N, C-alpha and C positions, 0 to 999 in steps of 0.2 A: 529425490533420494536424500539430499542433504537435509531438507526440512524434516523428513521422517526420522533421521538419526538424531537431530536436535530435539525433536519431540520425545523420543525414547530416553534421551539423556536427561531431559527436564523431568520426566516422570520418575526416573531412577534416583536422581540426586535431590530433587526438591518435592515434587508433587506427592509421590508415594510415602516418603518419610514424614512429611507434614501431616498427611492423612492418618498415618499410623500413630503418630504422636498425639494427635487430636483425639483419636479413638481411645488410646490407652488412658489419657487424662479423663475423658468423659466417663469411661467404664469405671475407673477407680472412684471418681467423684460421686457418681450416681449410685454406686453400691452403698454409700454412706447414708443416702436418703431413704425414706420409706417407699415401699413399692408403688403405692397409689400416686405419690408425689412424682416419682420418676416417670411413670406411665403418662400422667397428665401433662407434664412438661413436654414429653415427646410428642404427645397428641397435639398440643398447642402449636409447637414448632412445625409439625407436619402439615397441619391444615392452614397455617399462616403462610408458610413459604411454598409448599409443594404445588398448589394449584397455579402459581405464577411461573413455574418452571416450564420450559418448552416440552419436557418429557410428558407433561400432562396432556398435551395435544394428542399424543398417541393413545392415552387412556380414553380420551373423548371419542376418538375414531373407533376404538375397540367397542366402546359402549353403544355407539350408534349402529355398529354392525350387529351386536348381540341383541340390542333392544331398540329396534327401529321405531317403536311406538312411544318411546319415552321422550318427554319434552326437553329442551335445552336446560331448563331449570332443574329437572329431575337428574339429568346427567351431571350437571355441575355439583349437585348435592352429593352424588355418589363419588365423584372425583375428590371432593373435599374429604369425604369419609374414608376413601382409600388412603389418602395421605395421613389422615389422623391415625389410622390403624398402623401404617408403616412407621410413623414416628414413635408410636407406642412400642412396637416390636423392637426397635433399636434401643430404646431406653429401658426396656424390660430385660434386655440381655444380661445385665449384671445380677439380676434377681431370679433367673430362671430356676435355680435350685430351690430357692425359697418359695417361689410361686407354685411349684409342682410338688412340694413336700406334702405328704398326706395330712399332716396335722394342721396345715393352714386352711384347708378346705377351699382353696382357690380354684381347683379344677374339679368339675363334676364329671365323673366317668360313667358313661352309659354303655352297656353291652360288653363289659370287661370279660364276661364269660367266654366270648368268642375268641378273644386273644389268648386267654388262659388255656382254653382247650387246644388251640393251635400250638401253643408253646409246649404243651405236654404231649403232643402227638408225635409219632415217629416220622410223620410227613413234614416236609418243610413248609414254611408259610411266607407269604408276601403281604405286607401292609401297604396298601395303595392309597396315597394321600395327595393333597394339593397344597398350594401356597395360600392357605386360608387362615385368617385371624393371626395367631402366632404359631407358625408351623414347626418351630423348634420345640414346642411343648411335647410333641409326640414321643421323642426319644427319652425325655426326662420322666414322663409318666410311665412309659414302658419299664424303665429301670426301677421306679418306685414299686412296681407290681411284680418284680422278679422276672421280667421278660428280657432275655438276652438278645437285644435288637441291634442289628447292624444296618446303617443307613447309607445309601449312595448319595454323595453330596458333590456340589460344584464348588471348587476352591475359589477363594476371592481373587479378583484380578490383581490386587495389590499384594505382593508377596510379603511385605512387612506387616500386613494386617493379619496374616494367617496364623501366627503363633497365638495371638489373643483370641481369635475365633476358635482355634483348636482347643485352647485351654477351657473356654466357656462350654463348648460342646462336649469336651471330654469329661467335664464335671458331672455329666448326666450318668456316667457309668457305662454308657453304650459305646459301640464302635462305629467308626466312619470309614468308608472307602471312597476314593475319588473316582469321578467319572473318567472314562477312558479305557484303553485296552487292558491295563493291569487291574483296574477296578472291576471290569467285566469278568476277568479270570477269577478274582477273589469271590465275586458274587456266585459264580458257578460252583466253586468249591464249597462255599457256605451252604448252598441249597442241597448239594450232594450229601452234606453231613446232617441234613434235616434242620438247618438253622432258620432264623426269622430275619427276613430282609425287608427294609423299608424303602419305598420308591416314591418320589414325587413325580407324577406323570402328567402335569398340567401345562408344561411349557413347550414352546415350539422346539422341534428337533428336526433338522433338515434331512437327516437320514432315517427318520421315523416312517410311519405309514400314514396314508391319507385317511382321516376319519372325520366325520361330520361333528362340528362343535358349534352350537347355536345357529345351525342352519347353513354353515359355511365349512367347506373342506379345510381341515387344518392338519399339518404334519405333526403327528403325535408319537411320543415315545411308546414303543410296543413292548418294552421289557417286561411289564407285569404279565402280559398275556404270553409272550414267548417263553419266559422262564417258568411261569405257572403251568403252562401246558406241557413243557418239556419234563418238569420234575413232579407233575401232578400235585403241585403245591396248593394249599388253601390260599385263595386271594381274598383278603379281608379289607374292604373299603373303610377308611378312617376319615372322619370329618371333625375338624376343630372349629368351634364358634367362639367369638368374643362375646362375653357377657358383661364386661365392664373393665375398668383399669386393673390389669393383672389378674383377671378372672375369666375362666374359659369353661366350655363344655366340650369334651372329647367323646365322640360316639363311635363305637366299634360295631360295624354291621356284620351280619352273618356272612360266611364265605359265599362268594358267587359261584354259580354252577358252571362247570367246564363244558363248553359245547364239544360235541364229538361227532362231527359230520363226516369225518374221513378226509376232509380237505383242510389241512393244517393252516394254510394261508387264510382261508375264510374263517376258520375258528378263531385265529388271532384277531382278525378284523372285528368279528362279532363281539369278542370279549372286550376289546377297547371301545367299541361303540357303546356297550353296556356301561362301562365305567364313565365314559364321557356324558351319557345321559344322566347318570347319578350326580356327577360333578355339576352339570348344568342346573339340576334341581337345587343343589346347595347354594350355588351362586345366585340363582334367581331369588331365592328366599332372603339372602343377605348379601347383596352385590358389593357392598363396601368392604366385606371381609376378604375379597379376592384381590390378588395383585394384578391389576389391569395395565400395568405400566410397560409391559414388554410387547413386542410385535408378535401376536399370536397367529395371525392368518397370512397367507401369501399376498404379495403385493397386488395381485389382480383383484383381490377382494376389496382392498382399499381404493384402488383406481375406480372400480365400479361404484363404490360409495360416493366418491367425489363427483362422478358423472351425474349421479342422481340429485346432488345438492343444488 
């Protein structure tokens, strides 16, 4: 108990303020440099430091689960690419408004008509995306094209960091609502009004539903399907790909069809199965674009993996 209190006090008085101060300095500094330079520095730091961190072992296990036929060399190459991408994401933060400005031509937008049609429809819409390439791009691009998008986000663990993150995200012109009970209430009200809601559905959620992901059952956020079926919303899959330093392609897919079997639970499961299959195809094509660093599957899947080793 005492050690826990000391740890919390250390985080509050030292760790979190130092992290926040470092972030503020880095964001301000790299705003002064060209976009490509900032992205390249972030990529270099990511691929130089990241693979040596213990967190990378989780990525390696995830990759072995998802791609059992890949060699250790291939997996290591992907892990390095994941860190390269994450480093770029962090150092691109100060430049997101410049990166996504139409006149820079740094974001290639494919299928914009699907989002425009949804935004102009009386029905509500849900943009279903994942942590691919630089996932923050979606909100900025939506605003650039006149789409009033609200995104459900997870707040930073460090409360001192949140003002900087809020300021950067807020510069997109879109709105953010936090995960949790109050956020869920706001999402319901938004969809009732026919609004456009963005949801990242690719991370583990303990109170989600079991859905197959790369051949293994994974607890999956069901919100896109649950809300989509409840409000008859257009569910539009969104994929973001990295094309280079500060350069991306964002693809808006046609709305997926709503299953209507009469069994709501099964319809929700089928909808999320379809979204996971689509996500799998994107990740398989460019595995380094995805954030492999979190524990995506239940412990039993990792235990079985180790038994086979």
